[in-house]
C-alpha positions as a Markdown table, in Angstrom:
| # | Residue | x | y | z |
|---|---|---|---|---|
| 1 | Met | 83.0 | 99.7 | 87.8 |
| 2 | His | 83.6 | 100.1 | 84.1 |
| 3 | Gln | 82.6 | 102.8 | 81.6 |
| 4 | Leu | 80.4 | 100.9 | 79.2 |
| 5 | Lys | 81.4 | 100.8 | 75.7 |
| 6 | Ser | 79.2 | 100.3 | 72.7 |
| 7 | Lys | 79.0 | 96.8 | 71.2 |
| 8 | Glu | 80.4 | 98.4 | 68.0 |
| 9 | Asp | 83.6 | 99.6 | 69.9 |
| 10 | Ile | 83.9 | 96.2 | 71.7 |
| 11 | Ser | 83.7 | 94.4 | 68.4 |
| 12 | Lys | 86.4 | 96.6 | 66.7 |
| 13 | Glu | 88.7 | 96.0 | 69.7 |
| 14 | Leu | 88.1 | 92.3 | 69.7 |
| 15 | Ile | 88.8 | 92.0 | 65.9 |
| 16 | Val | 92.2 | 93.7 | 66.7 |
| 17 | Ile | 92.9 | 91.2 | 69.6 |
| 18 | Ala | 91.7 | 88.1 | 67.6 |
| 19 | Glu | 94.0 | 89.1 | 64.6 |
| 20 | Arg | 97.1 | 89.6 | 66.9 |
| 21 | Val | 96.6 | 86.7 | 69.4 |
| 22 | Leu | 94.8 | 84.0 | 67.6 |
| 23 | Phe | 95.9 | 84.6 | 63.9 |
| 24 | Ser | 99.3 | 86.4 | 64.5 |
| 25 | Asn | 98.2 | 89.2 | 62.2 |
| 26 | Asn | 98.1 | 86.6 | 59.3 |
| 27 | Lys | 94.4 | 86.6 | 58.8 |
| 28 | Ser | 91.7 | 89.3 | 58.2 |
| 29 | Val | 89.0 | 89.1 | 61.0 |
| 30 | Asp | 85.5 | 90.5 | 61.0 |
| 31 | Glu | 82.5 | 90.0 | 63.2 |
| 32 | Asn | 81.5 | 86.8 | 61.6 |
| 33 | Thr | 84.9 | 85.1 | 61.7 |
| 34 | Glu | 84.7 | 81.7 | 63.4 |
| 35 | Leu | 87.3 | 81.8 | 66.3 |
| 36 | Phe | 86.7 | 78.3 | 68.0 |
| 37 | Gly | 84.9 | 75.6 | 66.4 |
| 38 | Asn | 84.9 | 72.7 | 63.9 |
| 39 | Ser | 86.6 | 74.5 | 61.1 |
| 40 | Ser | 88.7 | 76.8 | 63.2 |
| 41 | Glu | 92.5 | 76.0 | 63.2 |
| 42 | Val | 92.8 | 77.7 | 66.7 |
| 43 | Ser | 94.4 | 75.7 | 69.3 |
| 44 | Ser | 93.4 | 75.6 | 73.1 |
| 45 | Ala | 96.5 | 77.3 | 73.9 |
| 46 | Lys | 95.5 | 80.2 | 71.8 |
| 47 | Leu | 92.0 | 80.2 | 73.5 |
| 48 | Ile | 93.8 | 80.7 | 76.9 |
| 49 | Glu | 95.8 | 83.6 | 75.3 |
| 50 | Met | 92.6 | 85.2 | 74.0 |
| 51 | Val | 90.8 | 84.8 | 77.3 |
| 52 | Phe | 93.7 | 86.4 | 79.1 |
| 53 | Ala | 94.0 | 89.3 | 76.5 |
| 54 | Val | 90.4 | 90.0 | 76.7 |
| 55 | Glu | 90.2 | 89.9 | 80.4 |
| 56 | Thr | 93.1 | 92.4 | 80.5 |
| 57 | Gln | 91.7 | 94.8 | 77.9 |
| 58 | Tyr | 88.3 | 95.0 | 79.7 |
| 59 | Gln | 89.5 | 94.4 | 83.3 |
| 60 | Ile | 87.1 | 91.7 | 83.7 |
| 61 | Glu | 87.1 | 88.0 | 84.7 |
| 62 | Phe | 85.2 | 85.4 | 82.8 |
| 63 | Asp | 83.0 | 83.4 | 85.2 |
| 64 | Pro | 83.2 | 79.6 | 84.8 |
| 65 | Glu | 79.7 | 79.6 | 83.1 |
| 66 | Tyr | 81.2 | 81.8 | 80.3 |
| 67 | Met | 84.0 | 79.3 | 79.8 |
| 68 | Gln | 82.1 | 77.6 | 77.1 |
| 69 | Gln | 82.7 | 77.3 | 73.4 |
| 70 | Lys | 79.3 | 78.9 | 72.6 |
| 71 | Tyr | 80.5 | 82.2 | 74.2 |
| 72 | Phe | 83.6 | 82.2 | 71.8 |
| 73 | Leu | 82.5 | 81.1 | 68.6 |
| 74 | Ser | 83.0 | 84.2 | 66.7 |
| 75 | Val | 83.8 | 87.8 | 67.4 |
| 76 | Asp | 80.1 | 88.6 | 67.3 |
| 77 | Thr | 79.3 | 86.0 | 70.0 |
| 78 | Leu | 82.3 | 87.0 | 72.0 |
| 79 | Thr | 81.4 | 90.8 | 71.8 |
| 80 | Asn | 77.8 | 89.9 | 73.1 |
| 81 | Thr | 79.4 | 88.2 | 76.0 |
| 82 | Val | 81.9 | 90.8 | 76.9 |
| 83 | Phe | 79.1 | 93.5 | 76.4 |
| 84 | Ser | 76.9 | 91.4 | 78.9 |
| 85 | Ile | 79.7 | 91.1 | 81.5 |
| 86 | Leu | 80.5 | 94.9 | 81.3 |
| 87 | Glu | 76.8 | 95.8 | 81.5 |
| 88 | Ala | 76.3 | 93.6 | 84.8 |
| 89 | Asp | 79.4 | 95.0 | 86.3 |
| 90 | Lys | 78.2 | 98.6 | 85.9 |
| 91 | Ser | 75.2 | 97.9 | 88.2 |
C-alpha cells in the first residue's frame, strides 16, 4: 500500500525523471512536454528505462494494459496514469 501523493507532486517528480532518463538533463521538461510520439526523439530503449525508473520511484508495476503509447504521451498523461495506479493500489 502506498501513501497517495498529489498529482502536482507526482508531476514534479516525473519531470525530474524525464529530464534525467529521456533527455540526459539536456532538455527542459514541463507537464506538456511530449515524451513519446511522432515528434519525439526518444527511442524505445529510453521508454524501457523510463518505465523502469517510474516503477522503481513509485514501487508499482505497469500492467500490460498501460503499456500503450497513449499513457506515455506527455508528463501530464503519465502523471494521470501513475496517479490512477497509486489510487487503485491504496484500496
